[in-house]
N, C-alpha and C positions, 0 to 999 in steps of 0.2 A: 830627452830629446825634446825641444817646444819647436814644434810649427806654429806660431802665431798661437792663438788659444788653445790648439792642440797638444794633450801631451802624449809622447811614443813612447813607449817601452817595450823590447826586444824578451819576448819568451821562448826561451830555447826547450823545446820538449824532445830531448835526448837526440842520441848519434846512432845512424846506422851506416853502411857501408854499400855502394853500387861499383858496377863494372866501370872502370876506368876509360874504357873504349867506347862504351854505350854513353857513356857521358859528354864525350867530344868527336861523335862522327869521324868524320874522315880525318882529322888531326891527328897525327902520328905522334905515338906515346914518347917520343924522344923531346918534344916539344909541350905537351899539357903536363910531364910526369915533372918537370920543375916546377910546376906551383902545386899540383897534387901526389904524392909519392905513392906510388899503390905497393901493396903487398904481394905473396907470393901468387895469390889468387887473382892478381891485376885490378882488385878492389881499392877504392879511395875513402876516405873520412867524409861523411856528410853529416849534416846535422837538420834539425825540423826546426826552425825559426818563426814564430808567430810573430804576429804583430796586435800588442793594445793600442787602442787611440781611447784618451779619456777627453771628454769635453761637456762640461754641466752634470747631467745627470745619465749622460751616455756610456757605457763602456762598450766600445766596440771590440770585437775581436777577428782577425784577419786569420783565415785559415787554424786550421786545428792539430794537426800532427796526423801518428800512426794510431795513436789511441790506446785502448786495451783488448784483449779477450783477443788474441791472436793465436794462432794455433802454433804447435814448437816447429814444425816444420817452416814455416813462414817467418819465425824470429829467427830461425837457423840460417835462411836465405840472406837475410837480410843484416845478419850481427845484432839485432835488436833485442834487448834484454831486458825490456820492463813489463811487469805485471799490471801495475795499477797506472792511468793516464797519466802520465807527467802534468797534464796541465791544472792539476790539482794543486800542486809544490809550487808550479811559477805562478800562479795566481797569488800564492802567499805572500809573495815578497811586493808585490802592490796592496797588501791588505785586503784582496778579496778573495771571494769563493764563485762556483762557477753560476751559482745564483745571482751574483751581481751582472752578468754579463745581459746585457741589453737586446744587443747585434751580434751577427755571426756573419761575415762575409766569406764565402767559401769561394776561391779562384779556381778551380775546378776540381773533379770529384775523384779525382787518382787516391788511391789510399793512402801515401804521405801528406796529403794536403786536406783530406776529408776525414780519416778515419776516426779522429777524437770528437764527433760530433756527436757521435751515439755511445751508448753504452748497456752493460746487459746483453752483449751479441750473441753470447750462447742459449742464452734464454726466449727473452721479451726485450728486442731491443728497443730504447726509449732515448730522446733524444739527452744529450748531457748538459746541457745549457736550458734548465727548465723556464727560464724567463726571458726568454733571447728569439727573435725572429732571426731565420737564416733567410742568406738570399744567394739563390741559385740560376745559372744562366739555365734558359728556356732549349738551348740548342745543345747544350752541353747535356742535362739532366735526357733529353731524347737520344744523345750520342751512346751515353752510358748504358741506357736499356737496348741499344740495339746487341750487343755481345759482339762488337765487331772482333774478328777474328786477334788482328793486327795488335789489339790492345785491351782486350779483355781481361786482362789477367791483373789489369791497372783499376779496376772497377770491383767495388763488394756493394751487391745493393743493401744489405745491411746496416751500412756506411750511412744512405741516404735515404733510401726508401720508407723508414721510420717516420723521418721529419714532414714528409708529403703528407703521409698516413695522417699523422697528427694535428696536421693544420698550421704548422709553426714557420713552415718553407713559404716565402714570398720568389713568385717565378718571375725574374726578370726576363728581358728581351733585348739584347743589345749594351750601349751604352746607356748609364744612367746615374745619379747624381742622390746620393741617400741623403745628405743634408748640403746646408751652403756650405763649400771648402773641403768636402767630400766627394770626388766622382769615380766611376769606374770605367777604364778603357778597354775594349776588347781587342783579344789577338787570336787569331785562328790556327797556325803554323803548328804550335805543339800538340794542340786540339782544340775542337770547336769550341769558340766563343769563352775562353780562358779569359776572366777579367781579372785586371790589374787596379786594385785600390788607389788614389793619389790624392796625397792632402795637400792643401794648397793656402796660404792666410800669411797675409804680411809681407808679400812680396818672396816667400820660400815655397818651395815643391819638392815633396818626397812623394816617391814611386816604388810600390809594394812592386818588387821587380817578379816575385812567383819561379814560373818555368820559362819566361822569356829569356832571362838571365839569370837562373839558378846563382853562379859562382861568379865571383868578380872578375875572374881569369877571363870571362867568356864575352867580355865586350867586343871584342874583334868580331866581324860580321860572319866570317865563316865558322866559328867555333860554337858550333851547334848539336844538342844531342841524338842519337839516333833514334831515341824515343819518338822524337818530333813525326808526327803525321805526313807534314807538308814542308820540308825543311826549306824549301825555297821561297816558300810565304813567310814562314820565320825571320829568314835573311831581310827581305824586304822591309818587315814590321820593324827589328832592330834599326834597321838604316833609317827612318823615320822617326821612330820615338829616341833615339840616342842623339840623330841630329837636333832636334827639337831641344833635349837634354842638355846637350853641348851648351847650346847656344844659351838657355834660360838657366845653367848652372843647377839642375832638377838633383836633388840626393835620392841615390838607388838604395833601397833595402832590399838585402840579402837574403833568401827565405834556406839555403842550402849548403853556404859557405859556412866552414867551421873557421874560419880566421878573420873574415870581414861580416861587421853588421852591417855598415854602410860603408856607400862611398860615392865619389863623384865621376863623371866621364869626361874627358879628353878629346879633341879631335886634333889629328895631325896629319902630316902627309902621309903616314903610313898606316891611317884609320884609327879607331874608336881604342880608348884605353883606359885604366882606371888611373884616376890622378893620382900622382904619389908626393 
């Protein structure tokens, strides 16, 4: 896909499963299972889909998936069966290696978004992308370090602390611009300072929806995850962003939807929905 001068490539870094009820909060299973059939354990299929942006000599990666070196118990819980970081194979499709990546934008530090940022976790964790700058939000790093009981299971220090210790992390604070045409929008409902990269050029806009709208079925405002720390704030963030996106015909890039990579939002009397 091209957004003006920017080449956009989706990188699928493996499937996993999460509880369907947790993914849809107060929405009854009778409604969400029409889009995402659950198994006998009430879990649904999810994908980790990162985004590669190529422009000039820059190779920019957005999020890094689960990564490698996860304990067997962890992999069993999430039905994740990968021994080697899938990012290596995913990059080969574009003729690249991890050494070619120049920038890594991490939307937030939950393990399914940032786990692939480091390697050798069981021994001496170090950055996966040796020549890259990693961009982390200040308030997200601070929150991850609090070990807050509500979501501490989503954070693994070995996924992000080695980046800071190695001096390859740039800590940004609030909305910012990587270059002309690429900036990041801040949302706080899911977790403090989640940053959503936005690519704009030649009248087109693409936004990496991360965990604001992880699945294409979650365009309706009340369809919000139980994982969100501030669900009411998430609802208002969705209202604000989706209203603008519908007016300007933004393209949404879905990180976790196994069936939809991208899509546009439309607004009707019933609210927001995926354009069909």
